[in-house]
BAMARDO-342733 format. One record per residue (C-alpha): residue number from 1; chain; x, y, z. Coordinates in steps of 0.05 Angstrom, whole numbers, padded with zeros to 5 digits. Example, Ala and Ser with C-alpha at 12.3 -4.5 7.8 and 13.67 -1.06 7.14 Angstrom:
REM residues 2
+-----+--------+--------+--------+--------+
! num ! cadena !     px !     py !     pz !
+-----+--------+--------+--------+--------+
!   1 !      A !  00246 ! -00090 !  00156 !
!   2 !      A !  00273 ! -00021 !  00143 !
+-----+--------+--------+--------+--------+
//
This chain:
REM residues 207
+-----+--------+--------+--------+--------+
! num ! cadena !     px !     py !     pz !
+-----+--------+--------+--------+--------+
!   1 !      A ! -00217 !  00583 ! -00474 !
!   2 !      A ! -00205 !  00597 ! -00401 !
!   3 !      A ! -00246 !  00546 ! -00364 !
!   4 !      A ! -00264 !  00586 ! -00322 !
!   5 !      A ! -00505 !  00571 !  00198 !
!   6 !      A ! -00493 !  00570 !  00258 !
!   7 !      A ! -00567 !  00563 !  00254 !
!   8 !      A ! -00607 !  00618 !  00288 !
!   9 !      A ! -00681 !  00610 !  00297 !
!  10 !      A ! -00719 !  00663 !  00257 !
!  11 !      A ! -00792 !  00676 !  00269 !
!  12 !      A ! -00835 !  00687 !  00207 !
!  13 !      A ! -00860 !  00758 !  00201 !
!  14 !      A ! -00929 !  00777 !  00178 !
!  15 !      A ! -00943 !  00832 !  00128 !
!  16 !      A ! -01007 !  00867 !  00149 !
!  17 !      A ! -01036 !  00895 !  00086 !
!  18 !      A ! -01098 !  00939 !  00086 !
!  19 !      A ! -01145 !  00944 !  00026 !
!  20 !      A ! -01119 !  00997 ! -00022 !
!  21 !      A ! -01046 !  00992 !  00001 !
!  22 !      A ! -01021 !  00949 ! -00057 !
!  23 !      A ! -00947 !  00953 ! -00065 !
!  24 !      A ! -00932 !  00966 !  00009 !
!  25 !      A ! -00860 !  00943 !  00024 !
!  26 !      A ! -00857 !  00886 !  00073 !
!  27 !      A ! -00787 !  00872 !  00101 !
!  28 !      A ! -00768 !  00805 !  00127 !
!  29 !      A ! -00737 !  00788 !  00194 !
!  30 !      A ! -00661 !  00791 !  00196 !
!  31 !      A ! -00624 !  00725 !  00184 !
!  32 !      A ! -00552 !  00715 !  00205 !
!  33 !      A ! -00525 !  00702 !  00135 !
!  34 !      A ! -00543 !  00702 !  00062 !
!  35 !      A ! -00564 !  00629 !  00068 !
!  36 !      A ! -00621 !  00597 !  00107 !
!  37 !      A ! -00645 !  00526 !  00119 !
!  38 !      A ! -00701 !  00503 !  00075 !
!  39 !      A ! -00769 !  00521 !  00103 !
!  40 !      A ! -00745 !  00581 !  00143 !
!  41 !      A ! -00749 !  00656 !  00131 !
!  42 !      A ! -00699 !  00681 !  00080 !
!  43 !      A ! -00647 !  00735 !  00098 !
!  44 !      A ! -00668 !  00807 !  00106 !
!  45 !      A ! -00637 !  00825 !  00039 !
!  46 !      A ! -00697 !  00790 !  00007 !
!  47 !      A ! -00759 !  00833 !  00008 !
!  48 !      A ! -00830 !  00827 ! -00020 !
!  49 !      A ! -00882 !  00876 ! -00045 !
!  50 !      A ! -00952 !  00846 ! -00042 !
!  51 !      A ! -01013 !  00868 ! -00082 !
!  52 !      A ! -01077 !  00835 ! -00101 !
!  53 !      A ! -01052 !  00816 ! -00170 !
!  54 !      A ! -00978 !  00803 ! -00161 !
!  55 !      A ! -00926 !  00795 ! -00106 !
!  56 !      A ! -00858 !  00821 ! -00127 !
!  57 !      A ! -00798 !  00791 ! -00091 !
!  58 !      A ! -00730 !  00827 ! -00096 !
!  59 !      A ! -00663 !  00797 ! -00078 !
!  60 !      A ! -00611 !  00846 ! -00054 !
!  61 !      A ! -00566 !  00791 ! -00028 !
!  62 !      A ! -00500 !  00772 ! -00060 !
!  63 !      A ! -00523 !  00701 ! -00076 !
!  64 !      A ! -00585 !  00670 ! -00107 !
!  65 !      A ! -00643 !  00654 ! -00060 !
!  66 !      A ! -00701 !  00606 ! -00073 !
!  67 !      A ! -00767 !  00625 ! -00040 !
!  68 !      A ! -00841 !  00612 ! -00041 !
!  69 !      A ! -00895 !  00661 ! -00019 !
!  70 !      A ! -00940 !  00642 !  00040 !
!  71 !      A ! -01014 !  00662 !  00044 !
!  72 !      A ! -01064 !  00667 !  00101 !
!  73 !      A ! -01104 !  00607 !  00075 !
!  74 !      A ! -01043 !  00563 !  00088 !
!  75 !      A ! -01025 !  00554 !  00016 !
!  76 !      A ! -00958 !  00573 ! -00016 !
!  77 !      A ! -00935 !  00592 ! -00086 !
!  78 !      A ! -00889 !  00554 ! -00130 !
!  79 !      A ! -00816 !  00557 ! -00110 !
!  80 !      A ! -00774 !  00605 ! -00151 !
!  81 !      A ! -00700 !  00622 ! -00151 !
!  82 !      A ! -00686 !  00697 ! -00149 !
!  83 !      A ! -00617 !  00717 ! -00173 !
!  84 !      A ! -00577 !  00773 ! -00139 !
!  85 !      A ! -00603 !  00843 ! -00155 !
!  86 !      A ! -00662 !  00812 ! -00191 !
!  87 !      A ! -00738 !  00810 ! -00181 !
!  88 !      A ! -00787 !  00752 ! -00189 !
!  89 !      A ! -00863 !  00755 ! -00196 !
!  90 !      A ! -00909 !  00710 ! -00155 !
!  91 !      A ! -00985 !  00708 ! -00148 !
!  92 !      A ! -01018 !  00764 ! -00109 !
!  93 !      A ! -01067 !  00757 ! -00052 !
!  94 !      A ! -01128 !  00762 ! -00098 !
!  95 !      A ! -01195 !  00795 ! -00090 !
!  96 !      A ! -01214 !  00749 ! -00032 !
!  97 !      A ! -01160 !  00783 !  00010 !
!  98 !      A ! -01118 !  00721 !  00018 !
!  99 !      A ! -01061 !  00763 !  00046 !
! 100 !      A ! -00987 !  00747 !  00040 !
! 101 !      A ! -00958 !  00728 !  00107 !
! 102 !      A ! -00885 !  00721 !  00088 !
! 103 !      A ! -00834 !  00680 !  00049 !
! 104 !      A ! -00801 !  00613 !  00062 !
! 105 !      A ! -00738 !  00585 !  00031 !
! 106 !      A ! -00748 !  00524 ! -00013 !
! 107 !      A ! -00716 !  00480 ! -00066 !
! 108 !      A ! -00746 !  00491 ! -00135 !
! 109 !      A ! -00761 !  00431 ! -00179 !
! 110 !      A ! -00710 !  00424 ! -00236 !
! 111 !      A ! -00731 !  00440 ! -00307 !
! 112 !      A ! -00724 !  00394 ! -00367 !
! 113 !      A ! -00670 !  00419 ! -00414 !
! 114 !      A ! -00658 !  00400 ! -00487 !
! 115 !      A ! -00595 !  00421 ! -00524 !
! 116 !      A ! -00592 !  00415 ! -00599 !
! 117 !      A ! -00526 !  00429 ! -00633 !
! 118 !      A ! -00509 !  00426 ! -00706 !
! 119 !      A ! -00437 !  00402 ! -00715 !
! 120 !      A ! -00401 !  00366 ! -00770 !
! 121 !      A ! -00352 !  00313 ! -00744 !
! 122 !      A ! -00302 !  00263 ! -00771 !
! 123 !      A ! -00302 !  00189 ! -00757 !
! 124 !      A ! -00293 !  00174 ! -00683 !
! 125 !      A ! -00307 !  00244 ! -00659 !
! 126 !      A ! -00363 !  00257 ! -00609 !
! 127 !      A ! -00396 !  00321 ! -00586 !
! 128 !      A ! -00402 !  00341 ! -00513 !
! 129 !      A ! -00431 !  00399 ! -00473 !
! 130 !      A ! -00395 !  00432 ! -00415 !
! 131 !      A ! -00412 !  00492 ! -00371 !
! 132 !      A ! -00405 !  00529 ! -00306 !
! 133 !      A ! -00453 !  00489 ! -00263 !
! 134 !      A ! -00447 !  00419 ! -00236 !
! 135 !      A ! -00501 !  00391 ! -00281 !
! 136 !      A ! -00458 !  00412 ! -00341 !
! 137 !      A ! -00393 !  00386 ! -00312 !
! 138 !      A ! -00364 !  00450 ! -00282 !
! 139 !      A ! -00320 !  00462 ! -00344 !
! 140 !      A ! -00286 !  00395 ! -00334 !
! 141 !      A ! -00283 !  00358 ! -00401 !
! 142 !      A ! -00282 !  00291 ! -00364 !
! 143 !      A ! -00350 !  00308 ! -00334 !
! 144 !      A ! -00380 !  00339 ! -00398 !
! 145 !      A ! -00449 !  00317 ! -00420 !
! 146 !      A ! -00450 !  00274 ! -00483 !
! 147 !      A ! -00495 !  00291 ! -00541 !
! 148 !      A ! -00521 !  00237 ! -00588 !
! 149 !      A ! -00540 !  00234 ! -00661 !
! 150 !      A ! -00558 !  00182 ! -00714 !
! 151 !      A ! -00562 !  00173 ! -00788 !
! 152 !      A ! -00629 !  00209 ! -00792 !
! 153 !      A ! -00614 !  00270 ! -00748 !
! 154 !      A ! -00540 !  00282 ! -00763 !
! 155 !      A ! -00508 !  00333 ! -00763 !
! 156 !      A ! -00556 !  00354 ! -00707 !
! 157 !      A ! -00535 !  00326 ! -00639 !
! 158 !      A ! -00580 !  00325 ! -00578 !
! 159 !      A ! -00574 !  00322 ! -00502 !
! 160 !      A ! -00633 !  00316 ! -00453 !
! 161 !      A ! -00620 !  00332 ! -00380 !
! 162 !      A ! -00647 !  00366 ! -00318 !
! 163 !      A ! -00622 !  00435 ! -00298 !
! 164 !      A ! -00636 !  00479 ! -00237 !
! 165 !      A ! -00694 !  00527 ! -00248 !
! 166 !      A ! -00685 !  00602 ! -00255 !
! 167 !      A ! -00610 !  00597 ! -00260 !
! 168 !      A ! -00561 !  00634 ! -00306 !
! 169 !      A ! -00514 !  00586 ! -00342 !
! 170 !      A ! -00453 !  00592 ! -00386 !
! 171 !      A ! -00434 !  00535 ! -00432 !
! 172 !      A ! -00396 !  00512 ! -00493 !
! 173 !      A ! -00391 !  00451 ! -00537 !
! 174 !      A ! -00328 !  00409 ! -00546 !
! 175 !      A ! -00306 !  00351 ! -00589 !
! 176 !      A ! -00270 !  00290 ! -00563 !
! 177 !      A ! -00225 !  00255 ! -00612 !
! 178 !      A ! -00211 !  00180 ! -00613 !
! 179 !      A ! -00142 !  00193 ! -00583 !
! 180 !      A ! -00174 !  00228 ! -00523 !
! 181 !      A ! -00155 !  00299 ! -00542 !
! 182 !      A ! -00207 !  00354 ! -00535 !
! 183 !      A ! -00225 !  00411 ! -00582 !
! 184 !      A ! -00267 !  00467 ! -00554 !
! 185 !      A ! -00310 !  00509 ! -00600 !
! 186 !      A ! -00285 !  00579 ! -00612 !
! 187 !      A ! -00316 !  00645 ! -00590 !
! 188 !      A ! -00345 !  00669 ! -00524 !
! 189 !      A ! -00382 !  00626 ! -00475 !
! 190 !      A ! -00455 !  00616 ! -00492 !
! 191 !      A ! -00502 !  00643 ! -00438 !
! 192 !      A ! -00574 !  00632 ! -00420 !
! 193 !      A ! -00621 !  00631 ! -00360 !
! 194 !      A ! -00665 !  00571 ! -00346 !
! 195 !      A ! -00739 !  00586 ! -00334 !
! 196 !      A ! -00773 !  00582 ! -00266 !
! 197 !      A ! -00817 !  00526 ! -00292 !
! 198 !      A ! -00827 !  00488 ! -00357 !
! 199 !      A ! -00774 !  00468 ! -00407 !
! 200 !      A ! -00709 !  00500 ! -00430 !
! 201 !      A ! -00688 !  00490 ! -00503 !
! 202 !      A ! -00624 !  00511 ! -00537 !
! 203 !      A ! -00613 !  00508 ! -00613 !
! 204 !      A ! -00540 !  00521 ! -00628 !
! 205 !      A ! -00489 !  00513 ! -00684 !
! 206 !      A ! -00417 !  00494 ! -00671 !
! 207 !      A ! -00369 !  00553 ! -00676 !
+-----+--------+--------+--------+--------+
//
Protein backbone atom coordinates (compact mmCIF):
# COMPACT_ATOMS: atom_id res chain seq x y z
CA UNK A 1 0.00 0.00 0.00
CA UNK A 2 1.22 3.51 -0.72
CA UNK A 3 0.98 5.34 2.53
CA UNK A 4 -0.06 7.88 1.24
CA UNK A 5 -3.15 35.49 8.34
CA UNK A 6 -1.78 38.20 8.24
CA UNK A 7 -4.93 38.82 10.21
CA UNK A 8 -7.33 41.32 8.66
CA UNK A 9 -10.25 42.52 10.68
CA UNK A 10 -13.52 41.47 9.06
CA UNK A 11 -16.83 42.96 10.09
CA UNK A 12 -19.75 40.57 10.41
CA UNK A 13 -22.41 41.10 7.74
CA UNK A 14 -26.12 40.96 8.37
CA UNK A 15 -28.50 39.10 6.11
CA UNK A 16 -31.74 41.12 5.98
CA UNK A 17 -34.44 38.63 5.23
CA UNK A 18 -38.04 39.69 4.59
CA UNK A 19 -40.99 37.37 5.27
CA UNK A 20 -41.58 35.19 2.24
CA UNK A 21 -38.01 35.42 0.89
CA UNK A 22 -36.83 32.05 2.17
CA UNK A 23 -33.80 30.84 0.35
CA UNK A 24 -32.39 34.32 -0.41
CA UNK A 25 -28.62 34.05 -0.92
CA UNK A 26 -26.63 35.95 1.67
CA UNK A 27 -22.93 36.35 0.80
CA UNK A 28 -20.37 36.89 3.50
CA UNK A 29 -17.75 39.62 3.69
CA UNK A 30 -14.49 38.88 1.92
CA UNK A 31 -11.70 37.39 4.01
CA UNK A 32 -8.06 37.49 2.94
CA UNK A 33 -7.58 33.73 2.75
CA UNK A 34 -9.35 30.39 3.03
CA UNK A 35 -8.67 30.33 6.78
CA UNK A 36 -9.94 32.59 9.54
CA UNK A 37 -9.35 32.92 13.26
CA UNK A 38 -11.95 31.23 15.41
CA UNK A 39 -14.90 33.48 16.17
CA UNK A 40 -14.52 35.60 13.03
CA UNK A 41 -16.40 35.70 9.75
CA UNK A 42 -15.44 32.86 7.40
CA UNK A 43 -14.07 33.57 3.91
CA UNK A 44 -16.34 34.78 1.12
CA UNK A 45 -16.29 31.34 -0.50
CA UNK A 46 -18.60 30.21 2.32
CA UNK A 47 -22.19 31.29 1.74
CA UNK A 48 -25.50 30.71 3.50
CA UNK A 49 -29.12 30.44 2.40
CA UNK A 50 -31.51 31.17 5.29
CA UNK A 51 -35.14 30.10 5.54
CA UNK A 52 -37.53 29.66 8.42
CA UNK A 53 -36.98 25.91 8.56
CA UNK A 54 -33.34 25.41 7.53
CA UNK A 55 -30.20 27.40 6.90
CA UNK A 56 -28.06 25.82 4.19
CA UNK A 57 -24.35 26.62 4.25
CA UNK A 58 -22.20 25.90 1.17
CA UNK A 59 -18.43 25.78 1.09
CA UNK A 60 -16.86 26.75 -2.22
CA UNK A 61 -13.40 27.02 -0.68
CA UNK A 62 -10.57 24.60 -1.36
CA UNK A 63 -10.35 23.56 2.31
CA UNK A 64 -12.83 22.51 4.98
CA UNK A 65 -14.37 25.30 7.08
CA UNK A 66 -16.06 24.94 10.49
CA UNK A 67 -18.85 27.44 11.17
CA UNK A 68 -21.85 28.13 13.37
CA UNK A 69 -24.93 30.15 12.39
CA UNK A 70 -25.67 33.34 14.38
CA UNK A 71 -29.22 34.55 15.08
CA UNK A 72 -30.77 37.88 16.09
CA UNK A 73 -31.61 36.60 19.59
CA UNK A 74 -27.89 36.22 20.27
CA UNK A 75 -27.87 32.45 20.10
CA UNK A 76 -25.80 30.32 17.75
CA UNK A 77 -26.16 26.88 16.21
CA UNK A 78 -23.92 23.91 16.83
CA UNK A 79 -20.55 24.07 15.11
CA UNK A 80 -20.27 21.98 11.96
CA UNK A 81 -17.42 21.32 9.56
CA UNK A 82 -18.34 21.84 5.90
CA UNK A 83 -16.07 20.08 3.42
CA UNK A 84 -14.99 21.69 0.11
CA UNK A 85 -17.80 21.76 -2.50
CA UNK A 86 -20.23 20.47 0.14
CA UNK A 87 -23.34 21.77 1.91
CA UNK A 88 -24.40 21.50 5.56
CA UNK A 89 -27.83 22.04 7.09
CA UNK A 90 -28.39 24.17 10.20
CA UNK A 91 -31.52 25.35 12.00
CA UNK A 92 -33.57 28.05 10.27
CA UNK A 93 -34.82 31.26 11.81
CA UNK A 94 -38.20 29.78 12.80
CA UNK A 95 -41.69 31.19 12.83
CA UNK A 96 -40.78 33.84 15.42
CA UNK A 97 -38.55 35.53 12.81
CA UNK A 98 -35.31 34.92 14.69
CA UNK A 99 -33.32 35.96 11.62
CA UNK A 100 -29.89 34.72 10.67
CA UNK A 101 -27.30 37.48 11.04
CA UNK A 102 -24.25 35.65 9.71
CA UNK A 103 -21.71 32.90 10.33
CA UNK A 104 -18.73 32.61 12.64
CA UNK A 105 -15.84 30.19 12.46
CA UNK A 106 -15.60 27.70 15.32
CA UNK A 107 -14.02 24.46 16.48
CA UNK A 108 -16.47 21.54 16.51
CA UNK A 109 -16.50 19.13 19.41
CA UNK A 110 -14.94 15.76 18.49
CA UNK A 111 -17.14 12.71 18.09
CA UNK A 112 -16.68 9.40 19.86
CA UNK A 113 -15.50 6.70 17.44
CA UNK A 114 -15.58 2.95 17.89
CA UNK A 115 -13.78 0.63 15.47
CA UNK A 116 -14.55 -3.09 15.51
CA UNK A 117 -12.42 -5.34 13.33
CA UNK A 118 -12.62 -9.09 12.95
CA UNK A 119 -9.11 -10.48 12.46
CA UNK A 120 -7.53 -13.87 13.15
CA UNK A 121 -4.00 -13.57 14.49
CA UNK A 122 -1.15 -15.80 15.57
CA UNK A 123 0.56 -15.73 18.95
CA UNK A 124 2.29 -12.41 19.57
CA UNK A 125 0.55 -10.52 16.77
CA UNK A 126 -1.46 -7.38 17.56
CA UNK A 127 -3.91 -5.42 15.44
CA UNK A 128 -3.59 -1.67 14.82
CA UNK A 129 -5.49 1.05 12.99
CA UNK A 130 -3.81 3.68 10.80
CA UNK A 131 -5.21 6.45 8.63
CA UNK A 132 -4.76 9.79 6.93
CA UNK A 133 -5.47 12.09 9.88
CA UNK A 134 -3.37 12.79 12.96
CA UNK A 135 -5.77 10.98 15.28
CA UNK A 136 -5.14 7.81 13.24
CA UNK A 137 -1.39 8.24 13.06
CA UNK A 138 -1.06 9.84 9.62
CA UNK A 139 -0.21 6.50 7.97
CA UNK A 140 2.79 6.06 10.27
CA UNK A 141 2.77 2.50 11.72
CA UNK A 142 4.70 3.75 14.75
CA UNK A 143 1.76 6.07 15.56
CA UNK A 144 -1.00 3.60 14.70
CA UNK A 145 -3.89 3.13 17.14
CA UNK A 146 -3.87 -0.24 18.96
CA UNK A 147 -6.98 -2.38 19.07
CA UNK A 148 -7.65 -4.75 21.95
CA UNK A 149 -9.38 -8.08 22.33
CA UNK A 150 -9.84 -10.79 24.96
CA UNK A 151 -10.83 -14.40 25.30
CA UNK A 152 -14.52 -13.54 25.12
CA UNK A 153 -14.53 -11.14 22.16
CA UNK A 154 -11.74 -12.62 19.98
CA UNK A 155 -11.45 -12.55 16.97
CA UNK A 156 -13.16 -9.16 17.23
CA UNK A 157 -10.76 -6.35 18.13
CA UNK A 158 -11.90 -2.91 19.33
CA UNK A 159 -10.53 0.64 19.52
CA UNK A 160 -12.29 3.61 21.15
CA UNK A 161 -11.08 7.12 20.35
CA UNK A 162 -12.11 10.69 19.51
CA UNK A 163 -12.18 11.90 15.92
CA UNK A 164 -12.86 15.35 14.41
CA UNK A 165 -16.52 15.83 13.51
CA UNK A 166 -17.76 15.99 9.94
CA UNK A 167 -14.46 14.84 8.49
CA UNK A 168 -13.73 12.37 5.66
CA UNK A 169 -11.18 9.76 6.69
CA UNK A 170 -9.22 7.00 4.98
CA UNK A 171 -7.85 4.12 7.03
CA UNK A 172 -6.57 0.55 7.06
CA UNK A 173 -5.69 -2.10 9.60
CA UNK A 174 -2.23 -3.53 10.12
CA UNK A 175 -0.67 -6.35 12.12
CA UNK A 176 2.51 -5.94 14.11
CA UNK A 177 4.55 -9.10 14.58
CA UNK A 178 6.66 -9.91 17.64
CA UNK A 179 9.82 -9.11 15.64
CA UNK A 180 8.52 -5.59 14.91
CA UNK A 181 7.62 -6.20 11.27
CA UNK A 182 4.34 -4.83 9.94
CA UNK A 183 1.75 -6.44 7.68
CA UNK A 184 -0.86 -4.16 6.11
CA UNK A 185 -4.22 -5.57 5.11
CA UNK A 186 -4.75 -5.88 1.37
CA UNK A 187 -7.15 -3.93 -0.83
CA UNK A 188 -8.02 -0.27 -1.17
CA UNK A 189 -8.08 2.16 1.72
CA UNK A 190 -11.29 2.11 3.71
CA UNK A 191 -13.13 5.44 3.63
CA UNK A 192 -15.81 7.06 5.78
CA UNK A 193 -17.02 10.45 6.98
CA UNK A 194 -17.50 11.14 10.67
CA UNK A 195 -20.87 12.66 11.67
CA UNK A 196 -21.31 16.29 12.71
CA UNK A 197 -22.43 15.09 16.15
CA UNK A 198 -22.97 11.80 17.92
CA UNK A 199 -20.94 8.60 17.53
CA UNK A 200 -19.09 7.03 14.62
CA UNK A 201 -18.97 3.21 14.47
CA UNK A 202 -17.07 1.00 12.04
CA UNK A 203 -17.57 -2.77 11.79
CA UNK A 204 -14.88 -4.23 9.56
CA UNK A 205 -13.24 -7.53 8.67
CA UNK A 206 -9.53 -7.90 7.94
CA UNK A 207 -8.71 -8.21 4.24
